[in-house]
C-alpha positions in Angstrom: -1.7 16.6 8.8 2.0 16.7 9.8 4.9 18.6 8.3 5.0 16.5 5.2 1.5 17.6 4.3 2.8 20.9 3.1 5.0 19.1 0.5 1.8 17.9 -1.1 0.1 21.3 -1.0 3.2 22.6 -2.8 2.8 19.8 -5.3 -0.7 20.9 -6.0 0.4 24.5 -6.5 3.4 23.8 -8.7 1.6 21.2 -10.9 -1.1 23.7 -11.7 1.4 26.6 -12.2 3.6 24.6 -14.5 0.8 23.3 -16.7 -0.8 26.7 -16.9 2.5 28.1 -18.2 3.1 25.2 -20.6 6.1 23.9 -18.6 7.1 20.4 -17.8 5.8 19.9 -14.2 8.6 17.5 -13.4 11.2 20.2 -13.7 11.3 23.3 -11.5 13.6 26.1 -10.6 11.5 27.0 -7.6 13.6 24.5 -5.6 17.4 24.8 -5.5 17.1 28.1 -7.2 18.6 29.3 -9.5 19.8 26.0 -11.0 16.6 24.1 -10.2 16.0 20.4 -10.0 13.8 17.6 -11.4 10.9 16.0 -9.6 11.0 12.6 -11.1 12.2 11.1 -7.9 10.4 13.5 -5.7 7.2 12.3 -3.9 5.2 14.2 -6.4 2.0 12.0 -6.6 0.9 13.2 -10.1 -2.4 11.4 -9.8 -3.4 13.4 -6.8 -2.2 16.6 -8.4 -4.4 15.8 -11.4 -7.4 15.2 -9.2 -7.3 18.7 -7.8 -6.0 20.5 -10.9 -9.4 22.2 -11.8 -9.8 23.5 -8.2 -6.3 25.0 -7.5 -6.6 28.8 -7.3 -10.3 28.5 -6.4 -10.2 26.3 -3.3 -7.7 26.6 -0.5 -4.9 24.1 -0.8 -5.5 22.7 2.7 -9.1 22.0 1.8 -7.9 20.2 -1.4 -5.5 18.1 0.7 -8.2 17.0 3.0 -10.6 16.3 0.1 -8.0 14.0 -1.6 -7.4 12.3 1.8 -11.1 11.6 2.2 -11.3 10.5 -1.4 -8.6 7.9 -0.7 -10.8 6.4 2.0 -13.8 6.1 -0.2 -11.9 4.9 -3.3 -9.8 2.4 -1.3 -13.0 1.0 0.3 -14.8 0.6 -2.9 -11.8 -1.0 -4.7 -11.2 -3.4 -1.9 -14.8 -4.4 -1.8 -14.8 -5.1 -5.5 -11.7 -7.3 -5.0 -13.1 -9.1 -2.0 -16.4 -9.8 -3.8 -14.5 -11.7 -6.4 -12.3 -13.6 -3.9 -14.8 -14.0 -1.0 -18.0 -14.2 -3.0 -20.0 -13.2 0.1 -21.3 -9.7 0.7 -20.7 -9.5 4.4 -17.3 -11.1 4.2 -16.3 -8.7 1.3 -17.6 -5.7 3.3 -15.5 -6.8 6.3 -12.4 -7.1 4.2 -13.0 -3.6 2.8 -13.4 -2.1 6.3 -10.2 -3.8 7.5 -8.1 -2.4 4.6 -9.7 1.1 4.5 -9.2 1.8 8.2 -6.0 -0.2 8.7 -3.6 1.5 11.2 -1.1 1.9 8.4 -3.4 4.2 6.5 -4.6 6.1 9.5 -1.0 6.7 10.6 0.0 8.1 7.2 -3.0 10.3 7.2 -0.9 12.5 9.4 0.9 13.9 6.4 1.8 11.3 3.8 -0.9 11.9 1.2 0.8 9.7 -1.4 0.9 6.7 0.9 -2.8 7.2 1.7 -3.5 6.8 -2.0 -3.8 3.1 -1.8 -6.9 2.7 -4.0 -5.1 1.4 -7.1 -3.5 -1.6 -5.4 -6.7 -3.6 -4.9 -7.7 -2.6 -8.5 -4.5 -4.1 -9.7 -5.0 -7.3 -7.8 -8.6 -7.6 -9.0 -7.8 -7.4 -12.7 -4.7 -9.6 -12.3 -7.0 -12.3 -10.9 -9.4 -11.7 -13.7 -6.5 -11.9 -16.2 -5.7 -15.4 -15.0 -9.3 -16.7 -15.1 -10.9 -14.9 -18.0 -10.1 -14.5 -21.7 -10.9 -10.9 -22.5 -7.7 -8.9 -23.2 -9.1 -5.8 -21.5 -8.2 -7.4 -18.1 -4.4 -7.4 -18.5 -4.6 -3.8 -19.9 -6.7 -2.6 -17.0 -4.3 -4.4 -14.5 -1.4 -2.6 -16.2 -3.3 0.8 -16.1 -3.9 0.3 -12.3 -0.2 -0.6 -11.9 0.8 2.6 -13.7 -1.6 4.6 -11.5 0.1 3.1 -8.5 3.3 4.6 -9.7 1.7 8.0 -10.1 0.4 7.9 -6.5 3.6 6.7 -4.9 6.9 5.2 -6.2 6.6 2.6 -3.4 3.3 1.4 -4.8 4.8 0.9 -8.2 7.0 -1.8 -6.7 4.4 -3.7 -4.7 2.6 -5.2 -7.7 5.9 -6.7 -8.9 6.5 -8.3 -5.5 2.9 -9.6 -5.5 3.4 -11.2 -8.9 6.7 -12.8 -7.8 4.9 -14.5 -4.8 1.4 -15.1 -6.3 2.3 -16.6 -9.7 4.1 -19.7 -8.2 1.3 -20.2 -5.7 -1.3 -19.9 -8.3 0.5 -22.3 -10.7 1.0 -24.8 -7.9 -2.6 -24.5 -6.5 -4.7 -24.4 -9.6 -2.5 -24.2 -12.6 -2.2 -21.5 -15.2 -3.1 -22.2 -18.8 -0.7 -21.2 -21.7 -3.1 -18.5 -22.8 -3.3 -17.2 -19.3 0.4 -17.0 -19.1 0.5 -14.9 -22.2 -2.1 -12.6 -20.8 -0.3 -12.3 -17.5 3.0 -11.5 -19.3 1.2 -8.7 -21.1 0.7 -6.8 -17.8 4.3 -5.8 -17.1 4.9 -5.2 -20.8 1.9 -2.8 -21.0 3.0 -1.1 -17.8 6.3 -0.2 -19.4 4.5 1.1 -22.4 2.1 3.2 -20.4 4.8 4.7 -18.2 7.7 5.0 -20.7 7.0 8.8 -21.1 7.8 9.2 -17.4 10.4 6.4 -16.8 12.7 7.2 -19.7 13.3 10.9 -18.8 13.6 9.8 -15.2 16.4 7.4 -16.0 18.1 9.9 -18.3 18.1 12.4 -15.3 19.5 9.7 -13.1 22.3 9.0 -15.6 23.0 12.7 -16.1 23.3 13.3 -12.4 25.6 10.3 -12.0 24.1 9.3 -8.8 22.0 6.4 -7.4 18.5 6.4 -6.1 18.6 7.8 -2.6 16.1 6.3 -0.1 15.7 5.8 3.6 17.9 3.5 5.6 16.0 0.1 5.5 17.6 -0.9 8.8 16.1 2.1 10.5 12.7 1.8 9.1 12.0 -1.9 9.4 9.0 -3.3 11.3 9.8 -4.4 14.8 8.1 -7.7 15.6 6.4 -5.9 18.5 4.6 -3.4 16.2 2.4 -6.1 14.6 0.8 -6.9 18.0 0.8 -3.6 20.0 -1.3 -0.5 19.0 1.0 2.4 18.0 0.9 5.9 19.5 -1.6 7.0 16.8 -4.2 4.6 18.2 -6.7 5.4 20.9 -5.7 2.1 22.5 -2.2 3.3 23.0 -2.4 2.6 26.8 -0.4 0.6 29.3 1.2 -1.9 28.7 1.5 -1.0 25.0 2.9 2.5 25.6 5.4 1.0 28.0 6.5 -1.5 25.4 6.9 1.1 22.7 8.9 3.3 25.1 11.2 0.5 26.1 11.8 -0.4 22.5 12.7 3.2 21.6 10.2 3.1 18.7 8.0 6.1 19.6 9.7 8.6 17.2 9.1 6.2 14.3 5.3 5.7 15.1 3.9 6.9 11.7 6.1 4.5 9.8 5.9 1.6 12.3 2.1 1.5 12.7 1.9 -2.1 11.7 -0.7 -3.2 14.2 -2.9 -6.0 12.7 -5.5 -6.4 15.5 -7.2 -9.3 17.1 -10.1 -9.5 14.7 -7.9 -9.6 11.6 -5.6 -12.2 13.0 -8.4 -14.3 14.5 -10.4 -14.4 11.2 -7.3 -15.1 9.2 -6.8 -18.2 11.3 -10.5 -19.1 10.9 -10.2 -18.7 7.1 -7.0 -20.8 7.0 -8.8 -23.6 8.9 -12.2 -23.5 7.3 -11.5 -22.3 3.7 -8.7 -23.9 1.7 -8.8 -21.0 -0.8 -7.9 -18.7 2.1 -4.6 -20.5 2.6 -3.0 -18.9 -0.4 -3.8 -15.4 0.9 -2.4 -16.3 4.3 0.8 -17.5 2.6 1.0 -14.2 0.6 0.4 -12.3 3.8 3.3 -14.2 5.4 5.5 -13.3 2.4 4.8 -9.5 2.8 5.2 -9.9 6.6 8.7 -11.2 6.1 9.5 -8.3 3.8 8.2 -5.8 6.2 10.6 -7.0 8.8 13.5 -5.6 6.7 17.1 -6.9 6.4 17.3 -8.3 9.9 14.9 -9.3 12.6 14.2 -6.7 15.3 12.4 -7.5 18.5 11.5 -4.9 21.1 14.0 -2.5 19.5 16.8 -5.0 19.6 18.4 -6.0 16.3 18.9 -9.8 16.6 21.2 -9.9 13.6 19.2 -12.7 12.0 19.4 -12.0 8.2 16.1 -11.9 6.3 15.1 -12.0 2.6 14.9 -8.2 2.4 18.6 -8.2 2.1 18.1 -9.4 -1.5 15.9 -6.4 -2.2 18.7 -4.1 -1.3 20.7 -5.6 -4.1 18.2 -4.5 -6.7 19.0 -1.0 -8.1 15.4 0.2 -8.7 14.0 -1.5 -5.6 16.4 0.5 -3.4 13.7 3.1 -3.5 11.8 0.9 -1.1 13.9 2.1 1.8 11.0 1.7 4.3 10.4 -2.1 4.5 7.6 -1.5 7.1 5.4 -0.2 4.4 5.0 -3.7 3.0 2.6 -4.2 5.8 -0.2 -2.7 3.7 0.1 -5.5 1.2 0.1 -7.9 4.1 -3.1 -6.4 5.3 -4.8 -6.7 1.9 -3.9 -10.4 1.7 -4.9 -11.2 5.3 -8.1 -9.2 4.9 -9.2 -11.4 2.0 -8.4 -14.5 4.2 -10.3 -12.9 7.0 -13.3 -12.2 4.7 -13.4 -15.9 3.8 -13.1 -16.8 7.4 -16.0 -14.5 8.3 -18.1 -15.9 5.4 -17.5 -19.4 6.7 -18.6 -18.5 10.2 -21.6 -16.6 8.9 -22.8 -19.5 6.9 -22.6 -21.7 10.0 -23.7 -21.1 13.5 -22.6 -17.4 13.6 -25.1 -15.9 11.1 -24.6 -12.2 10.4 -21.5 -12.1 12.6 -19.6 -10.4 9.8 -21.4 -7.1 10.4 -20.7 -7.1 14.1 -17.0 -8.0 13.4 -16.8 -5.1 11.0 -17.9 -2.8 13.8 -15.3 -4.3 16.1 -12.7 -3.6 13.5 -13.7 0.0 13.4 -13.4 0.2 17.2 -10.1 -1.6 17.3 -8.5 0.6 14.6 -9.9 3.8 16.0 -7.4 6.6 16.2 -7.2 10.3 17.0 -8.6 12.7 14.4 -6.0 13.4 11.8 -7.7 15.6 9.2 
């Protein structure tokens, strides 16, 4: 991995050391010594630290890093397959959707050093149990959705925000499309309430620290880390297909140095099948609309094309007004939620094609996705 990878190996070490000594792992004097600092707003990824806790001191930290990275691929694939099986209801289409999300260029690019951002496995789990909450009566579903949301926070602070944005966009679409019963509304409202309950032990001291320090949440500059319109359609420098004319476009746009963050490439297969799903499957249209919602957010506060800021204001400007949401200083990362939504639409499109003249095409298409998303070894 890249330079940031060493941050996460340090996280493994410190988390183990602090717990072994009976200390709060979210406070350390090994940074900014001797006064020390808190780690509540550090990219600490407690979930991953907990995964490797029994092995620290017995297995090299680099090996543990790679093991967690590989785990994220397996877990994300299984979680996405479970979600797609519910939405697509077709084995081949669900498998294709899982392949798209698991090997998305976004994930492959962040495998170069951002372990927390590779830990995407709980986002599909949240979506799955949120859908089940709207459709089924058992109260375990909203509690499991809330637990998945909490685990998103403990993988990456960014991923704690994405479920909230999903609910803001999905609830009106769901209410307009199929309606939501009164009982379902109560169950759905339980999700954010339960999240606050599950995470209060972390959020309250974090807010107290913020108040004590008298500062705001410091994040990246969203204008600098917004997705350029080009990046959705041109393979990035981490791709094996970073060849002319794509490399020329990236160079002219001055985007090369931001490649890990701006690897938003969607691919011909995903886009084509999303269109097929939109045309052939009415249920896929909601997922295309949700994908469009996250596409607009990924573009950031203003539209950029080929490295040029057009000055056209976009809805992300409203996000910058929200105090907590300021932590989302890299709008381009919203592309992963876009990929999840479009993958579900693509799975439905593939299922429709497979049930028609193109039998078993979904397996071939899954192979084409792997080829199209292929990148240089990163582990």
